[in-house]
C-alpha positions in Angstrom: -18.8 -26.1 -41.8 -20.2 -29.1 -43.4 -22.7 -31.2 -41.6 -20.9 -34.5 -43.2 -17.4 -33.5 -42.3 -18.5 -33.7 -38.5 -20.6 -36.7 -38.5 -17.8 -38.8 -40.3 -15.2 -36.8 -37.2 -17.6 -38.0 -34.9 -18.0 -41.8 -35.8 -14.1 -41.7 -36.8 -14.1 -41.0 -32.6 -16.4 -43.5 -31.2 -14.3 -46.1 -33.7 -11.6 -45.4 -31.9 -13.0 -44.6 -28.3 -14.3 -48.8 -29.2 -11.1 -49.2 -30.4 -9.1 -48.6 -27.0 -11.3 -50.2 -24.7 -11.4 -53.6 -26.4 -7.7 -53.5 -27.3 -7.6 -52.5 -23.2 -9.9 -55.5 -22.5 -8.1 -57.9 -23.9 -4.7 -56.7 -23.1 -6.3 -57.0 -19.4 -8.0 -60.7 -19.3 -5.5 -63.5 -18.4 -5.3 -66.9 -19.8 -4.2 -70.2 -18.8 -3.3 -72.7 -21.4 -2.5 -76.5 -20.4 -0.1 -78.8 -21.7 -2.5 -79.7 -24.2 -3.1 -76.2 -25.3 -6.2 -75.9 -24.5 -7.1 -72.3 -22.8 -8.5 -71.2 -19.8 -9.7 -68.2 -18.3 -9.0 -69.7 -14.4 -6.3 -71.2 -12.7 -9.2 -73.2 -11.2 -10.5 -74.1 -14.9 -7.5 -75.0 -15.5 -6.1 -77.4 -12.8 -9.9 -79.4 -12.8 -9.2 -79.9 -16.9 -5.3 -81.7 -16.1 -6.7 -83.2 -13.1 -9.2 -85.5 -15.8 -6.7 -85.4 -18.4 -5.2 -87.4 -16.4 -7.7 -89.5 -14.8 -8.4 -90.4 -19.0 -5.9 -89.8 -20.0 -5.8 -94.4 -20.7 -8.7 -93.9 -22.0 -7.6 -92.6 -25.2 -5.0 -95.3 -25.9 -7.0 -97.7 -26.6 -4.7 -99.5 -29.5 -2.0 -99.7 -27.0 -3.6 -102.6 -24.9 -2.6 -105.8 -26.8 -6.1 -108.6 -26.2 -9.7 -108.0 -27.6 -11.1 -108.1 -23.9 -8.7 -106.4 -22.2 -9.9 -103.6 -19.6 -8.4 -100.1 -19.6 -10.1 -98.5 -15.9 -13.0 -100.8 -15.5 -14.9 -100.1 -19.2 -14.6 -103.0 -22.0 -12.2 -102.4 -24.6 -15.7 -102.3 -27.3 -17.4 -99.7 -25.5 -14.0 -97.3 -25.8 -13.6 -98.3 -29.5 -17.1 -96.9 -30.2 -16.7 -94.3 -27.6 -13.3 -92.5 -29.3 -13.5 -94.4 -32.8 -16.7 -94.9 -34.5 -19.6 -93.2 -32.6 -22.2 -95.0 -30.5 -24.8 -95.0 -34.2 -28.0 -96.0 -32.8 -30.2 -96.4 -29.2 -30.0 -100.0 -29.3 -25.9 -99.1 -28.7 -26.4 -96.7 -26.2 -28.5 -98.8 -24.4 -25.9 -101.5 -24.6 -23.4 -99.9 -23.2 -25.7 -97.2 -20.8 -23.2 -99.3 -17.7 -19.9 -97.8 -19.0 -21.4 -94.5 -20.0 -22.8 -94.1 -16.0 -19.4 -94.9 -15.2 -17.7 -92.3 -17.8 -20.2 -89.6 -16.4 -19.0 -90.6 -12.5 -15.5 -90.8 -13.9 -15.5 -86.9 -15.5 -17.9 -85.6 -12.4 -16.2 -86.3 -9.3 
């Protein structure tokens, strides 16, 4: 037999073995999906995400709030606008809202 033919056959056999092992791993891999479509590998991660989502949902609906100075979950409306729409372009803005950023971090990490 030709050595090239044997090398091609071995290469194809190894490729088939890797393909089968990859397919079996992907079939056995369970995923958990949140209400908004986000996918997680474990139920505990999904539960944590859904709890956090429910706690922070009002932060992303600032358009519904009437009045310029209305606070949502203790956060100023101007901070929420920066957080969700405009961003923090410089250090001065970050320092201005440092207390709100700390409160947001505490909210997320509890």
